[in-house]
VEXNUTOR-800049 format. One line per 10 residues: number of its first residue (from 1); their letters; for each residue x, y, z of N, C-alpha, C. Coordinates in nm, 3 decimals. Each point is the difference from the previous one (the first is absolute). Layout:
<pts>
NUM = a = X,Y,Z,X,Y,Z,X,Y,Z ~ ...
</pts>
This chain:
<pts>
1 = mageklnsie = 0.084,-0.121,0.000,-0.084,0.121,0.000,0.086,0.126,0.000 ~ 0.105,-0.003,0.084,0.089,0.117,0.005,0.068,0.022,-0.134 ~ 0.039,-0.109,-0.067,0.064,0.010,-0.130,-0.094,0.059,-0.104 ~ -0.130,-0.039,0.006,-0.098,0.053,-0.095,-0.019,0.150,0.021 ~ -0.004,0.044,0.128,-0.016,0.143,0.029,0.119,0.079,-0.052 ~ 0.120,-0.054,0.023,0.121,0.069,-0.047,0.000,0.011,-0.150 ~ -0.042,-0.108,-0.066,-0.007,-0.001,-0.146,-0.099,0.107,-0.051 ~ -0.112,0.014,0.068,-0.100,0.099,-0.038,0.051,0.140,0.020 ~ 0.074,0.022,0.109,0.058,0.132,0.027,0.101,0.036,-0.108 ~ 0.083,-0.096,-0.036,0.099,0.025,-0.104,-0.068,0.037,-0.131
11 = kaleilmafa = -0.106,-0.071,-0.034,-0.073,0.029,-0.124,-0.065,0.137,0.004 ~ -0.054,0.036,0.118,-0.063,0.132,0.014,0.104,0.111,-0.017 ~ 0.118,-0.021,0.057,0.106,0.099,-0.015,0.047,0.012,-0.144 ~ 0.008,-0.115,-0.068,0.038,0.002,-0.141,-0.101,0.077,-0.083 ~ -0.127,-0.017,0.033,-0.105,0.074,-0.073,0.014,0.149,0.024 ~ 0.021,0.040,0.123,0.016,0.144,0.030,0.122,0.058,-0.073 ~ 0.109,-0.074,0.000,0.121,0.049,-0.065,-0.013,0.005,-0.153 ~ -0.096,-0.076,-0.054,-0.023,0.002,-0.145,-0.049,0.136,-0.049 ~ -0.052,0.081,0.092,-0.050,0.133,-0.038,0.110,0.106,0.003 ~ 0.118,-0.036,0.049,0.111,0.097,0.006,0.071,0.000,-0.136
21 = pynrgmgtge = 0.052,0.114,-0.048,-0.002,0.128,0.070,-0.109,0.095,-0.045 ~ -0.082,-0.038,-0.101,-0.091,0.098,-0.062,-0.148,-0.017,0.038 ~ -0.032,-0.104,0.079,-0.137,-0.022,0.044,-0.097,-0.008,-0.118 ~ 0.038,-0.072,-0.103,-0.086,-0.015,-0.118,-0.111,-0.100,0.031 ~ -0.123,0.033,-0.040,-0.113,-0.087,0.026,0.013,-0.134,-0.071 ~ -0.031,-0.108,0.073,0.007,-0.134,-0.058,-0.119,-0.083,0.046 ~ -0.047,-0.083,-0.089,-0.111,-0.091,0.033,0.051,-0.129,0.059 ~ -0.095,-0.081,0.048,0.037,-0.128,0.064,0.079,-0.090,-0.094 ~ -0.046,-0.011,-0.126,0.068,-0.087,-0.093,0.144,0.044,-0.029 ~ 0.020,0.130,-0.015,0.134,0.050,-0.028,0.093,-0.025,0.119
31 = isqklglhka = -0.050,0.022,0.119,0.082,-0.021,0.119,0.036,-0.147,0.018 ~ -0.098,-0.089,-0.020,0.027,-0.143,0.016,0.102,-0.047,-0.104 ~ -0.011,0.051,-0.122,0.094,-0.038,-0.106,0.139,0.057,0.029 ~ 0.005,0.126,0.043,0.128,0.066,0.027,0.078,-0.069,0.110 ~ -0.070,-0.046,0.104,0.065,-0.060,0.116,-0.001,-0.152,-0.001 ~ -0.065,-0.059,-0.101,-0.005,-0.146,-0.006,-0.089,-0.060,0.107 ~ -0.109,0.072,0.034,-0.093,-0.051,0.102,-0.124,-0.055,-0.067 ~ -0.061,-0.099,0.070,-0.130,-0.051,-0.048,-0.098,0.116,0.010 ~ -0.089,0.015,-0.099,-0.090,0.113,-0.003,-0.090,0.007,0.124 ~ -0.044,-0.118,0.047,-0.086,-0.004,0.119,0.078,0.049,0.123
41 = tasrilrtla = 0.128,-0.040,0.011,0.085,0.044,0.112,0.021,0.152,-0.006 ~ 0.032,0.050,-0.118,0.020,0.143,-0.017,-0.126,0.077,0.036 ~ -0.115,-0.050,-0.045,-0.128,0.066,0.027,-0.027,0.008,0.151 ~ 0.026,-0.109,0.070,-0.024,-0.004,0.144,0.090,0.100,0.074 ~ 0.128,0.004,-0.035,0.093,0.090,0.066,-0.034,0.146,-0.033 ~ -0.035,0.024,-0.124,-0.036,0.136,-0.042,-0.121,0.051,0.077 ~ -0.100,-0.085,0.020,-0.118,0.040,0.077,0.037,0.035,0.143 ~ 0.087,-0.082,0.061,0.042,0.026,0.138,0.077,0.131,0.009 ~ 0.094,0.024,-0.093,0.077,0.123,0.003,-0.090,0.122,-0.022 ~ -0.103,-0.015,-0.084,-0.093,0.110,-0.023,-0.085,0.027,0.124
51 = ekgflqqdpe = -0.043,-0.108,0.067,-0.080,0.017,0.122,0.079,0.074,0.109 ~ 0.132,-0.023,0.004,0.085,0.063,0.102,0.051,0.139,-0.046 ~ -0.036,0.042,-0.119,0.039,0.133,-0.046,0.135,0.009,-0.068 ~ 0.066,-0.113,-0.017,0.130,0.004,-0.066,-0.013,0.009,-0.151 ~ -0.114,-0.042,-0.052,-0.033,0.016,-0.141,-0.138,0.060,-0.014 ~ -0.027,0.056,-0.115,-0.136,0.047,-0.031,-0.032,-0.040,-0.143 ~ -0.129,-0.029,-0.025,-0.039,-0.050,-0.131,-0.094,0.099,-0.068 ~ 0.032,0.029,-0.125,-0.085,0.087,-0.080,-0.129,-0.075,-0.034 ~ -0.117,0.054,0.036,-0.126,-0.073,-0.022,-0.032,-0.022,-0.147 ~ 0.056,0.083,-0.090,-0.029,-0.014,-0.142,0.101,-0.092,-0.069
61 = tkkftlgpaa = 0.128,0.028,0.018,0.103,-0.081,-0.070,0.033,-0.128,0.074 ~ -0.035,-0.004,0.130,0.030,-0.115,0.086,0.150,-0.016,0.027 ~ 0.078,0.100,-0.039,0.143,-0.006,0.024,0.032,0.050,0.141 ~ 0.108,-0.056,0.054,0.045,0.037,0.134,0.116,0.099,-0.007 ~ 0.005,0.087,0.100,0.115,0.088,0.023,0.026,0.003,0.149 ~ 0.113,0.052,0.040,0.030,0.010,0.144,-0.103,0.088,0.070 ~ -0.034,-0.038,0.122,-0.102,0.071,0.075,0.057,0.091,0.110 ~ -0.087,0.062,0.079,0.042,0.096,0.102,0.089,-0.060,0.109 ~ -0.018,-0.127,0.032,0.085,-0.060,0.104,0.144,-0.009,-0.048 ~ 0.018,-0.035,-0.128,0.134,-0.006,-0.058,0.062,0.142,-0.002
71 = ssigraying = -0.084,0.098,-0.031,0.047,0.138,-0.001,0.045,0.044,0.139 ~ -0.073,-0.041,0.102,0.035,0.036,0.138,0.136,-0.058,0.040 ~ 0.024,-0.123,-0.041,0.131,-0.063,0.029,0.110,0.074,-0.075 ~ -0.026,0.038,-0.124,0.099,0.076,-0.077,0.033,0.133,0.066 ~ -0.104,0.069,0.045,0.021,0.130,0.067,0.079,-0.017,0.128 ~ -0.031,-0.108,0.075,0.072,-0.025,0.125,0.148,-0.024,-0.028 ~ 0.029,-0.073,-0.107,0.138,-0.026,-0.039,0.072,0.131,-0.033 ~ -0.064,0.085,-0.081,0.061,0.127,-0.041,0.017,0.092,0.120 ~ -0.102,0.006,0.086,0.012,0.086,0.120,0.112,-0.045,0.088 ~ 0.021,-0.131,0.008,0.110,-0.052,0.080,0.134,0.041,-0.058
81 = lnsnlvqlak = 0.011,-0.003,-0.132,0.123,0.044,-0.064,0.031,0.145,0.034 ~ -0.101,0.087,-0.014,0.021,0.142,0.023,0.030,0.031,0.145 ~ -0.073,-0.062,0.093,0.019,0.031,0.141,0.129,-0.062,0.055 ~ 0.049,-0.104,-0.065,0.121,-0.067,0.047,0.120,0.033,-0.086 ~ -0.002,0.113,-0.069,0.107,0.036,-0.092,0.135,0.001,0.069 ~ 0.010,0.058,0.120,0.128,0.008,0.067,0.055,-0.138,0.031 ~ -0.086,-0.087,0.055,0.044,-0.134,0.033,0.038,-0.079,-0.125 ~ -0.075,0.023,-0.108,0.029,-0.071,-0.124,0.133,0.049,-0.059 ~ 0.024,0.132,0.008,0.120,0.058,-0.063,0.125,-0.015,0.085 ~ -0.014,-0.014,0.131,0.113,0.002,0.093,0.114,-0.097,-0.038
91 = pfidelrstl = -0.027,-0.128,-0.027,0.113,-0.089,-0.033,0.072,0.041,-0.127 ~ -0.072,0.055,-0.097,0.063,0.045,-0.124,0.087,0.123,0.025 ~ -0.052,0.091,0.083,0.075,0.121,0.035,0.127,-0.037,0.077 ~ -0.016,-0.093,0.095,0.116,-0.041,0.079,0.107,-0.068,-0.086 ~ -0.045,-0.081,-0.096,0.096,-0.068,-0.087,0.074,0.101,-0.087 ~ -0.071,0.101,-0.049,0.063,0.103,-0.082,0.103,0.077,0.082 ~ -0.034,0.032,0.125,0.094,0.069,0.088,0.127,-0.083,0.020 ~ -0.018,-0.129,0.023,0.115,-0.088,0.022,0.085,-0.013,-0.125 ~ -0.064,-0.002,-0.116,0.072,-0.015,-0.126,0.079,0.126,-0.033 ~ -0.063,0.115,0.013,0.065,0.126,-0.039,0.081,0.063,0.114
101 = eetvvlevls = -0.031,-0.039,0.123,0.060,0.062,0.118,-0.024,0.151,0.002 ~ -0.123,0.035,-0.039,-0.045,0.138,0.003,-0.136,0.003,0.070 ~ -0.042,0.118,0.046,-0.130,0.011,0.064,-0.111,-0.009,-0.105 ~ -0.099,-0.081,0.029,-0.114,-0.020,-0.091,-0.128,0.035,0.074 ~ -0.086,0.076,-0.065,-0.123,0.049,0.061,-0.121,-0.043,-0.083 ~ -0.106,-0.038,0.070,-0.131,-0.019,-0.064,-0.076,0.130,0.019 ~ -0.023,0.070,-0.109,-0.066,0.130,0.005,-0.143,-0.016,-0.051 ~ -0.100,0.043,0.078,-0.139,-0.019,-0.035,-0.070,0.136,-0.010 ~ -0.079,0.016,-0.106,-0.075,0.125,-0.018,-0.109,0.009,0.105 ~ -0.007,0.114,0.068,-0.100,0.021,0.105,-0.042,0.147,-0.001
111 = gtstvmayva = -0.122,0.026,-0.045,-0.047,0.138,-0.006,0.078,0.081,-0.102 ~ 0.055,0.112,0.048,0.074,0.091,-0.090,0.151,-0.019,0.011 ~ 0.043,-0.109,0.058,0.144,-0.028,0.012,0.021,-0.151,-0.003 ~ 0.124,-0.041,0.012,0.027,-0.142,0.015,0.057,-0.026,0.139 ~ -0.016,-0.123,0.044,0.042,-0.037,0.136,0.103,-0.113,-0.009 ~ 0.099,0.007,0.086,0.096,-0.110,0.010,-0.066,-0.111,0.082 ~ -0.054,-0.101,-0.070,-0.076,-0.106,0.066,0.091,-0.106,0.060 ~ 0.118,-0.017,-0.056,0.095,-0.096,0.052,0.141,0.045,-0.042 ~ 0.095,-0.012,0.092,0.138,0.040,-0.028,0.093,-0.114,0.037 ~ 0.080,-0.043,-0.096,0.104,-0.100,0.026,0.134,0.073,-0.010
121 = egpqrvriag = 0.058,0.035,0.112,0.124,0.080,0.000,0.119,-0.082,-0.049 ~ 0.080,0.065,-0.083,0.121,-0.062,-0.048,0.110,0.001,0.104 ~ 0.103,-0.082,-0.018,0.109,-0.008,0.097,0.106,0.108,-0.016 ~ -0.011,0.078,-0.108,0.102,0.102,-0.024,0.003,0.106,0.108 ~ 0.116,0.063,0.018,0.016,0.101,0.105,-0.089,0.122,-0.027 ~ -0.006,0.041,-0.128,-0.084,0.116,-0.036,-0.137,-0.051,-0.040 ~ -0.102,0.040,0.075,-0.135,-0.047,-0.026,-0.093,0.118,-0.019 ~ -0.123,-0.027,-0.045,-0.096,0.108,-0.018,-0.071,0.027,0.133 ~ -0.053,0.120,0.012,-0.079,0.035,0.118,-0.144,-0.039,-0.027 ~ -0.072,-0.041,0.101,-0.140,-0.034,-0.015,-0.034,-0.131,0.065
131 = svgdrlpvha = -0.130,-0.015,0.033,-0.046,-0.123,0.064,-0.142,-0.026,-0.042 ~ -0.050,-0.117,0.037,-0.135,-0.041,-0.039,-0.102,0.104,0.050 ~ -0.089,0.039,-0.091,-0.103,0.097,0.033,0.032,0.141,-0.047 ~ 0.127,0.024,-0.034,0.037,0.133,-0.048,-0.066,0.026,-0.136 ~ -0.048,0.124,-0.016,-0.060,0.042,-0.127,0.105,0.070,-0.085 ~ -0.008,-0.022,-0.130,0.097,0.054,-0.093,-0.070,0.093,-0.099 ~ 0.070,0.103,-0.049,-0.060,0.092,-0.095,-0.031,-0.067,-0.134 ~ -0.125,0.011,-0.042,-0.043,-0.075,-0.118,0.067,0.047,-0.130 ~ 0.050,0.123,0.000,0.060,0.052,-0.123,0.149,-0.030,-0.010 ~ 0.059,-0.054,0.109,0.145,-0.020,0.000,0.043,-0.143,0.030
141 = aagakailaf = -0.079,-0.073,0.076,0.041,-0.135,0.041,0.000,-0.096,-0.121 ~ 0.100,-0.086,-0.004,0.014,-0.095,-0.112,-0.121,-0.091,-0.012 ~ -0.047,-0.051,0.113,-0.115,-0.091,-0.004,-0.126,0.072,-0.049 ~ -0.021,0.120,0.049,-0.119,0.077,-0.039,0.001,0.026,-0.149 ~ 0.114,0.039,-0.052,0.008,0.027,-0.145,-0.023,-0.125,-0.082 ~ 0.051,-0.113,0.048,-0.021,-0.126,-0.071,-0.148,-0.037,-0.002 ~ -0.069,0.024,0.111,-0.144,-0.031,0.010,-0.079,0.094,-0.089 ~ 0.025,0.132,0.011,-0.078,0.098,-0.074,0.023,-0.011,-0.151 ~ 0.118,-0.040,-0.042,0.028,-0.012,-0.142,-0.091,-0.101,-0.067 ~ -0.043,-0.103,0.076,-0.084,-0.104,-0.058,-0.146,0.009,0.048
151 = spsetaekli = -0.033,0.107,0.072,-0.137,0.026,0.044,-0.074,0.075,-0.108 ~ -0.135,0.003,0.006,-0.075,0.083,-0.094,0.046,0.146,0.010 ~ 0.002,0.069,-0.111,0.054,0.138,-0.003,-0.073,0.089,0.097 ~ -0.131,-0.020,0.018,-0.076,0.086,0.093,0.046,-0.019,0.144 ~ 0.042,-0.122,0.035,0.050,-0.025,0.134,0.129,0.078,0.025 ~ 0.091,-0.008,-0.092,0.127,0.072,0.012,-0.024,0.150,0.002 ~ -0.088,0.049,-0.087,-0.026,0.145,-0.006,-0.058,0.050,0.133 ~ -0.088,-0.080,0.058,-0.062,0.039,0.127,0.102,0.008,0.112 ~ 0.091,-0.097,0.003,0.097,-0.007,0.111,0.112,0.103,-0.013 ~ 0.034,0.035,-0.122,0.112,0.095,-0.016,-0.048,0.142,-0.029
161 = agklpqltan = -0.134,0.020,0.002,-0.054,0.134,-0.027,0.051,0.101,0.103 ~ 0.032,0.119,-0.048,0.048,0.104,0.092,0.152,0.008,-0.001 ~ 0.052,0.066,0.099,0.144,0.024,0.008,0.075,-0.126,0.040 ~ 0.112,-0.024,-0.067,0.086,-0.113,0.033,0.116,0.053,0.082 ~ 0.004,-0.029,0.128,0.103,0.058,0.088,0.142,-0.035,-0.042 ~ 0.088,0.094,0.012,0.143,-0.019,-0.030,0.065,-0.060,0.123 ~ 0.041,-0.126,-0.008,0.062,-0.069,0.113,0.152,0.007,-0.010 ~ 0.051,-0.012,-0.120,0.143,0.015,-0.027,0.012,0.073,-0.134 ~ 0.122,0.027,-0.040,0.020,0.067,-0.128,-0.043,-0.088,-0.117 ~ -0.013,-0.130,0.023,-0.037,-0.093,-0.108,-0.149,-0.030,-0.007
171 = titdmeayrs = -0.077,0.046,0.096,-0.144,-0.028,0.002,-0.069,0.064,-0.120 ~ -0.084,-0.080,-0.068,-0.078,0.054,-0.111,-0.116,0.079,0.057 ~ -0.008,0.127,-0.038,-0.106,0.088,0.052,-0.091,0.053,-0.110 ~ 0.035,-0.023,-0.125,-0.081,0.046,-0.114,-0.096,-0.111,-0.043 ~ -0.128,0.034,-0.014,-0.102,-0.100,-0.029,0.026,-0.070,-0.134 ~ 0.037,0.075,-0.103,0.023,-0.060,-0.130,0.119,-0.094,0.005 ~ 0.105,0.045,0.073,0.118,-0.087,0.015,-0.036,-0.127,0.075 ~ -0.090,0.012,0.096,-0.041,-0.117,0.078,-0.079,-0.097,-0.087 ~ -0.091,0.051,-0.080,-0.077,-0.085,-0.092,0.094,-0.070,-0.097 ~ 0.099,0.071,-0.048,0.097,-0.059,-0.092,0.078,-0.112,0.069
181 = rlahirrkgy = 0.032,0.021,0.129,0.072,-0.104,0.075,-0.085,-0.125,0.016 ~ -0.130,0.015,0.026,-0.088,-0.116,0.014,-0.008,-0.078,-0.132 ~ -0.008,0.071,-0.112,-0.001,-0.064,-0.130,0.129,-0.077,-0.023 ~ 0.110,0.058,0.042,0.132,-0.064,-0.012,0.004,-0.129,0.082 ~ -0.058,0.004,0.119,-0.002,-0.118,0.087,-0.083,-0.111,-0.062 ~ -0.114,0.038,-0.062,-0.082,-0.102,-0.066,0.076,-0.070,-0.110 ~ 0.081,0.073,-0.073,0.078,-0.061,-0.107,0.107,-0.094,0.055 ~ 0.063,0.041,0.111,0.111,-0.077,0.055,-0.047,-0.116,0.088 ~ -0.112,0.020,0.070,-0.050,-0.104,0.089,0.045,0.015,0.145 ~ 0.076,0.105,0.029,0.041,0.024,0.138,0.035,0.148,0.017
191 = sfdneeidig = 0.003,0.046,0.127,0.029,0.141,0.026,0.137,0.013,0.066 ~ 0.047,0.125,0.002,0.130,0.027,0.061,-0.008,0.131,0.076 ~ 0.026,-0.005,0.130,0.007,0.120,0.084,0.147,0.042,0.006 ~ 0.033,0.107,-0.073,0.136,0.048,-0.009,0.024,0.111,0.101 ~ 0.016,-0.041,0.127,0.023,0.095,0.110,-0.110,0.107,0.005 ~ -0.124,-0.043,-0.023,-0.111,0.095,-0.003,-0.065,0.023,0.133 ~ 0.026,-0.089,0.098,-0.052,0.019,0.136,0.114,0.033,0.097 ~ 0.108,-0.073,-0.009,0.117,0.022,0.084,0.126,0.001,-0.088 ~ 0.084,0.100,0.019,0.125,0.007,-0.073,0.087,-0.119,0.039 ~ 0.056,-0.066,-0.099,0.086,-0.115,0.024,-0.070,-0.133,-0.003
201 = inavgvpifd = -0.136,0.002,-0.005,-0.077,-0.124,0.001,-0.079,-0.014,-0.130 ~ 0.022,-0.109,-0.069,-0.077,-0.036,-0.120,-0.090,-0.119,0.029 ~ -0.098,-0.021,-0.088,-0.089,-0.114,0.017,-0.058,-0.041,-0.135 ~ -0.022,-0.130,-0.012,-0.065,-0.058,-0.117,-0.134,-0.057,0.044 ~ -0.106,0.029,-0.074,-0.131,-0.051,0.034,-0.063,-0.078,-0.114 ~ -0.061,-0.112,0.030,-0.069,-0.084,-0.100,-0.139,-0.028,0.050 ~ -0.105,0.025,-0.082,-0.136,-0.019,0.048,-0.038,-0.145,0.022 ~ -0.090,-0.021,0.095,-0.063,-0.130,0.025,-0.145,0.012,-0.042 ~ -0.048,-0.098,-0.076,-0.136,0.005,-0.054,-0.087,-0.107,0.067 ~ -0.132,0.029,0.004,-0.094,-0.096,0.059,-0.074,-0.075,-0.110
211 = hdnepiaavv = -0.104,-0.075,0.038,-0.075,-0.084,-0.093,-0.074,0.080,-0.106 ~ -0.023,0.129,0.028,-0.066,0.087,-0.098,0.102,0.073,-0.088 ~ 0.125,-0.041,0.009,0.111,0.064,-0.075,0.017,0.147,0.043 ~ -0.036,0.031,0.125,0.015,0.135,0.053,0.124,0.004,0.089 ~ 0.080,0.109,-0.009,0.118,0.011,0.088,-0.043,0.039,0.141 ~ 0.037,-0.080,0.098,-0.046,0.025,0.136,0.116,0.025,0.097 ~ 0.121,-0.029,-0.044,0.116,0.015,0.089,0.124,0.000,-0.088 ~ 0.116,0.007,0.065,0.126,-0.001,-0.076,0.112,-0.060,0.083 ~ 0.088,-0.068,-0.067,0.125,-0.046,0.061,0.103,0.112,-0.022 ~ 0.061,0.046,0.108,0.095,0.111,-0.008,0.135,-0.043,0.060
221 = vagpaqritg = 0.104,0.017,-0.077,0.137,-0.024,0.050,0.065,0.136,0.015 ~ 0.047,0.031,0.120,0.056,0.133,0.027,0.137,-0.010,0.064 ~ 0.082,0.099,-0.029,0.134,-0.001,0.058,0.082,0.118,-0.051 ~ 0.125,0.007,0.037,0.088,0.110,-0.044,0.006,0.011,-0.152 ~ 0.010,0.125,-0.047,-0.004,0.028,-0.143,0.108,-0.075,-0.077 ~ 0.114,-0.020,0.062,0.109,-0.068,-0.072,-0.029,-0.148,-0.022 ~ -0.092,-0.059,0.077,-0.032,-0.141,-0.016,-0.129,-0.021,-0.081 ~ -0.095,0.091,0.012,-0.128,-0.013,-0.068,0.000,0.099,-0.117 ~ 0.026,-0.048,-0.119,0.017,0.089,-0.115,-0.125,0.010,-0.088 ~ -0.089,-0.097,0.008,-0.120,0.005,-0.080,0.016,-0.050,-0.142
231 = kaetavvmra = 0.116,-0.054,-0.035,0.022,-0.052,-0.134,-0.065,-0.137,-0.015 ~ -0.064,-0.020,-0.113,-0.083,-0.119,-0.020,0.076,-0.131,0.010 ~ 0.128,0.001,-0.040,0.076,-0.127,-0.002,0.058,-0.036,0.136 ~ -0.020,0.082,0.102,0.056,-0.029,0.132,-0.082,-0.106,0.072 ~ 0.063,-0.068,0.096,-0.068,-0.103,0.076,-0.115,0.059,0.079 ~ 0.015,0.122,0.048,-0.106,0.064,0.078,-0.130,0.007,-0.079 ~ 0.007,0.050,-0.123,-0.119,0.015,-0.082,-0.054,-0.137,-0.042 ~ 0.084,-0.085,-0.048,-0.045,-0.130,-0.050,-0.063,-0.085,0.111 ~ 0.062,0.000,0.115,-0.053,-0.083,0.110,-0.123,0.063,0.063 ~ -0.005,0.133,0.002,-0.122,0.066,0.051,-0.118,-0.030,-0.090
241 = rktaaeisqr = 0.024,0.000,-0.131,-0.105,-0.034,-0.095,-0.047,-0.146,0.018 ~ 0.095,-0.087,0.021,-0.032,-0.142,0.020,-0.083,-0.017,0.127 ~ 0.038,0.068,0.107,-0.074,-0.010,0.126,-0.141,0.054,-0.015 ~ -0.015,0.115,-0.064,-0.132,0.059,-0.019,-0.088,-0.092,-0.086 ~ 0.061,-0.064,-0.100,-0.073,-0.093,-0.084,-0.048,-0.121,0.079 ~ 0.085,-0.050,0.088,-0.038,-0.118,0.082,-0.113,0.034,0.095 ~ 0.006,0.117,0.064,-0.106,0.041,0.092,-0.129,0.023,-0.078 ~ 0.011,0.064,-0.117,-0.119,0.025,-0.082,-0.065,-0.130,-0.043 ~ 0.083,-0.098,-0.033,-0.053,-0.131,-0.038,-0.077,-0.063,0.115 ~ 0.050,0.016,0.121,-0.071,-0.052,0.118,-0.130,0.076,0.024
251 = mdyrggifdg = -0.006,0.125,-0.051,-0.123,0.080,0.011,-0.095,-0.029,-0.115 ~ 0.034,-0.101,-0.080,-0.081,-0.045,-0.113,0.000,0.099,-0.116 ~ 0.111,0.073,-0.016,0.016,0.091,-0.112,0.023,-0.078,-0.128 ~ -0.068,0.037,-0.109,0.011,-0.073,-0.126,0.049,0.089,-0.115 ~ 0.047,0.119,0.030,0.044,0.091,-0.106,0.142,-0.030,-0.046 ~ 0.052,0.086,-0.090,0.131,-0.026,-0.058,0.101,0.110,0.024 ~ -0.019,0.077,0.108,0.093,0.110,0.028,0.145,-0.048,0.018 ~ 0.015,-0.120,0.054,0.134,-0.048,0.030,0.063,-0.079,-0.114 ~ -0.069,-0.008,-0.113,0.057,-0.072,-0.113,0.107,0.082,-0.069 ~ 0.104,-0.066,-0.052,0.104,0.068,-0.076,0.098,0.073,0.085
261 = qneal = 0.093,0.068,-0.064,0.106,0.073,0.067,-0.020,0.148,-0.025 ~ 0.042,0.081,0.097,-0.007,0.144,-0.014,0.136,0.058,-0.022 ~ 0.007,0.103,-0.083,0.128,0.068,-0.022,0.032,0.086,0.121 ~ 0.124,0.040,0.011,0.044,0.079,0.115,-0.065,0.136,0.004 ~ -0.013,0.052,0.121,-0.051,0.137,0.016,0.099,0.099,-0.057
</pts>
């Protein structure tokens, strides 16, 4: 009896997975043929799944599609990814810190600025200032620029509207120049903070994307200007891109931002 129940569960799961990834409507005959199930068995399982809300049947076409219960599970999965971003990203951030021996930050967009959500300090004597919870200027921080470059234009315009404070001699304060910089970042796939917040400190930022292909955070490698140059062929840039791609993949990102190679800044 236990074996029969397990077999039925496995078949039910196979039926549910048959609707991934596009949730195309299918009838009983098509499902039974696709999965190699007896039509009577498929019909019985389909009825049960529909009764429990995991499937729904069109009264006219008689075809099944995923139902509200399946949608609820999907939302719970996505919400878990978003709420657990720091825990999900932490091992990747720590590994990048150990590999590069530089400070690596998980920068998350929050309101009109970005927040240092996690900091893995490098072992080098010269380190960056800052700790978890610190807010960074959205017009100058490497992570913020990486996020805004791949955000809808209206989002970026809203956040950078108004005066851009001069933090150092290198800070971009002209709106047109800032828009041009965001376009440049989109072409390259990563951002570069060239001593724009603190003199002597550079940073590279690579966006992290979620299941909707939206940039929600960034991997940032920061350190002394002589070590962090922002050139595409350096280990800092290549490994930061790899780490951001791995975290994005765990967030169920399906886009192609990380495909191919980028030329140097």
